[in-house]
N, C-alpha and C positions, 0 to 999 in steps of 0.2 A: 097822069102821074105828076107829082109835084117836083119842081126843081129842087135839087139837094139843099140849096141854101134856104128853102122855105120849110123844110122838115124840122119840127120841134126837136130839141136836144136829145131827149131820151124817150122814144116811143116804147110802150109796153102794152102787151095784151092784158086786159084786166078781167075779161070774161069771154067765155066761148058758149054760144047758144046753138042748140041743135035746131036744124030746119027740117022738119019732117023726118023721114028716114033716109035722106039722100045727101044732106049737106050740113055744114056748120057756118056760123057767122062769127067773126071775130070783133070784139069790142075793145077799142083802144083807149088809152088814158087821155088822149086829146079830144075824146068825145065822138070820133067818127066810127061808123059801123056799117058803111056801105059795102055791098058785095057779099056774096055767099060763095063758099068753096065746096063743090060736090066731092063726095068720097071718091068717085071715079077720077076726078081731076087730081086730088091729093095723091091717090095711088100712082097716077102717071108720073109724078115727080120722083118716085122711088126708083133708083137706078137699077136695082136687081129684082129678082123674083120676090114676091110677097106671099105671106101665109096669113090666111084669115081663119075664122072659126071652122070653116069647112075644108081647110087644108089648102 
């Protein structure tokens, strides 16, 4: 992680790329795109029950 004083002023997601059928990669306006976020991980961030296409 970067120290807060080294983070550029306004970070924005400029693109989202699908990684197979299990994750996404975020592309940021400062050019970095390291890391992928699995759908399971993203679902785990949801505080309550989630509903998907299968209910």
